[in-house]
C-alpha positions in Angstrom: 49.3 -24.5 -32.2 48.8 -24.8 -28.5 45.5 -26.5 -28.9 46.9 -28.9 -31.4 49.9 -29.9 -29.2 47.7 -30.4 -26.2 45.2 -32.5 -28.2 47.9 -34.6 -29.7 49.5 -35.2 -26.3 46.2 -36.3 -24.7 45.2 -38.4 -27.6 48.5 -40.0 -28.7 50.9 -39.9 -25.7 48.3 -40.3 -22.9 45.3 -42.3 -24.2 46.9 -44.5 -26.8 50.2 -45.2 -24.9 50.8 -44.1 -21.3 47.3 -44.7 -19.7 46.9 -47.9 -21.7 50.1 -49.4 -20.2 49.3 -48.2 -16.7 46.1 -50.2 -16.4 47.8 -53.3 -15.1 49.6 -51.7 -12.3 46.7 -49.4 -11.3 44.2 -52.3 -11.3 46.3 -55.2 -10.0 49.3 -54.0 -8.0 49.1 -53.5 -4.2 47.2 -50.4 -3.1 50.3 -48.9 -1.4 52.9 -50.4 -3.8 55.6 -48.0 -5.1 54.7 -48.9 -8.7 51.0 -48.0 -8.2 51.7 -44.9 -6.1 54.3 -43.8 -8.5 51.8 -44.1 -11.4 49.3 -42.0 -9.5 51.9 -39.3 -8.8 52.7 -39.0 -12.4 49.0 -38.9 -13.4 48.5 -36.1 -10.9 51.5 -34.1 -12.1 50.2 -34.4 -15.7 46.7 -33.3 -14.6 48.1 -30.4 -12.6 50.1 -29.2 -15.6 47.4 -29.8 -18.2 44.7 -27.8 -16.3 47.0 -24.8 -16.2 47.8 -25.0 -19.9 44.2 -25.5 -20.8 43.0 -22.5 -18.8 43.4 -19.9 -21.5 41.6 -22.1 -24.1 39.0 -24.0 -22.1 38.5 -21.5 -19.4 35.3 -22.8 -17.8 36.3 -26.5 -18.1 39.7 -25.8 -16.6 38.1 -23.9 -13.7 35.7 -26.8 -13.0 38.5 -29.3 -13.0 40.6 -27.1 -10.6 37.7 -26.7 -8.2 37.3 -30.4 -7.9 40.8 -31.8 -8.0 43.2 -32.3 -5.1 45.8 -29.5 -4.6 49.5 -29.7 -4.0 51.0 -27.9 -1.0 51.1 -24.1 -1.7 48.2 -24.2 -4.2 45.3 -25.1 -1.8 44.5 -21.4 -1.1 44.5 -20.3 -4.7 40.8 -19.6 -5.6 41.0 -19.9 -9.3 43.0 -21.8 -11.9 43.4 -18.4 -13.7 45.4 -17.1 -10.7 48.1 -19.9 -11.0 51.5 -19.6 -12.4 52.4 -21.3 -15.6 53.7 -24.9 -15.0 57.4 -25.5 -14.8 59.3 -28.4 -16.2 60.4 -30.8 -13.5 63.9 -32.1 -13.8 62.9 -35.5 -12.5 61.0 -36.0 -15.8 63.9 -34.9 -18.0 66.2 -38.0 -18.0 67.5 -37.8 -21.6 68.7 -41.4 -21.6 65.3 -42.8 -20.6 63.6 -40.5 -23.1 65.8 -41.8 -25.9 65.3 -45.4 -24.8 61.5 -45.1 -24.7 61.5 -43.5 -28.1 63.0 -46.7 -29.5 60.4 -48.8 -27.7 57.6 -46.5 -28.7 58.7 -46.7 -32.4 58.3 -50.5 -32.3 55.0 -50.5 -30.5 52.9 -49.7 -33.6 54.3 -52.6 -35.6 53.9 -55.0 -32.7 50.2 -53.9 -32.2 49.7 -54.4 -35.9 51.1 -58.0 -35.8 48.9 -58.7 -32.7 45.8 -57.5 -34.6 46.8 -59.7 -37.6 47.0 -62.8 -35.4 43.7 -61.9 -33.7 42.0 -61.6 -37.1 43.3 -65.1 -38.0 41.8 -66.5 -34.8 45.2 -67.5 -33.4 44.8 -65.3 -30.3 41.8 -63.5 -28.7 43.0 -60.8 -26.2 46.6 -59.6 -26.7 47.3 -61.1 -23.2 47.0 -64.5 -24.8 50.2 -63.8 -26.7 53.9 -64.1 -26.2 56.0 -61.6 -28.1 59.3 -62.6 -29.5 61.6 -59.8 -30.7 64.7 -60.4 -32.7 66.8 -57.2 -32.4 70.2 -55.9 -33.4 72.9 -55.2 -30.8 71.9 -51.6 -30.2 68.1 -52.3 -29.8 68.7 -55.5 -27.8 70.8 -53.6 -25.2 68.0 -51.0 -24.9 65.1 -53.4 -24.7 66.9 -55.7 -22.3 67.2 -52.9 -19.7 63.4 -52.9 -19.5 62.7 -56.6 -19.9 60.5 -56.7 -16.8 58.3 -53.8 -18.2 58.1 -54.9 -21.8 55.0 -57.2 -21.4 53.1 -54.2 -19.9 54.4 -51.8 -22.6 53.2 -54.1 -25.4 50.2 -55.4 -23.4 51.1 -59.1 -23.8 51.7 -61.8 -21.2 55.3 -62.5 -22.0 58.2 -61.0 -24.0 61.3 -62.9 -25.2 64.3 -61.1 -26.7 66.7 -62.6 -29.3 69.9 -61.2 -30.8 69.8 -60.6 -34.5 71.4 -58.7 -37.4 70.2 -55.8 -39.5 68.4 -52.6 -38.6 64.8 -53.9 -38.9 63.4 -55.8 -35.9 61.8 -59.1 -36.5 58.4 -59.7 -34.7 57.0 -63.1 -33.9 53.7 -63.7 -32.1 53.3 -67.0 -30.2 50.7 -68.4 -27.8 51.5 -67.3 -24.2 52.8 -70.0 -21.9 51.0 -71.1 -18.8 47.5 -70.4 -17.5 45.3 -67.3 -17.3 45.3 -65.6 -13.9 41.8 -65.0 -12.8 42.8 -61.6 -11.2 45.1 -59.9 -13.7 44.2 -61.9 -16.8 47.9 -62.4 -17.7 49.1 -65.9 -18.6 51.9 -67.2 -16.4 53.4 -70.5 -15.5 53.0 -70.0 -11.7 49.1 -69.9 -11.6 48.0 -72.4 -9.0 51.3 -72.6 -7.1 49.8 -71.0 -4.1 47.3 -73.5 -2.7 45.4 -70.8 -0.8 44.7 -68.9 -4.1 44.8 -71.6 -6.8 43.3 -69.5 -9.6 45.8 -66.5 -9.5 49.5 -65.9 -10.2 52.1 -65.4 -7.6 52.4 -61.7 -8.4 48.7 -61.2 -7.6 49.1 -63.4 -4.4 51.8 -61.0 -3.2 49.6 -57.9 -4.1 46.6 -59.0 -2.1 48.4 -60.5 0.8 51.2 -58.0 1.3 49.5 -55.0 -0.3 52.7 -53.8 -2.1 
């Protein structure tokens, strides 16, 4: 049971969802930006917990990881992963409201990705970043999704997301061509590419990242 839960977490929650949506901020945000540093912190906390949970099952692999990974304060002197305490749940990651909200978003991600693939197979889009996602949602879902409107393009890996109010329980998904031009740095389509004369081929978000480094 432990092996199955760890495998499903790594395969479904991490690889297919969390690490997929983190690529943009890790690759394009400023080196010292809070968003990028926050992502790195969470990734480290995941690794630090996983290596301890893997140790009884993948003993040699876990030990090799432990010997080569950075250590948090208080664990630097521990010689082996097998001498560490079992990881404890951090309260900072237990916001029930956020967990409930992201379950709703996660539940809609698979249907959205399916629609994107359908449009790609028809030749209407290439990369999913060439798409604008329009979601028609009921009052409950609209309120939830609207709270994260700035994050939705990265969660669904599209360039733009528009929300509309609708009726009924089932969300309506529409895929349109993204507006604007493709940024040469982040590959997102935006309407502000070229506004900075010093960097005419990239969007203003990328201009800020490379000039201010945050």
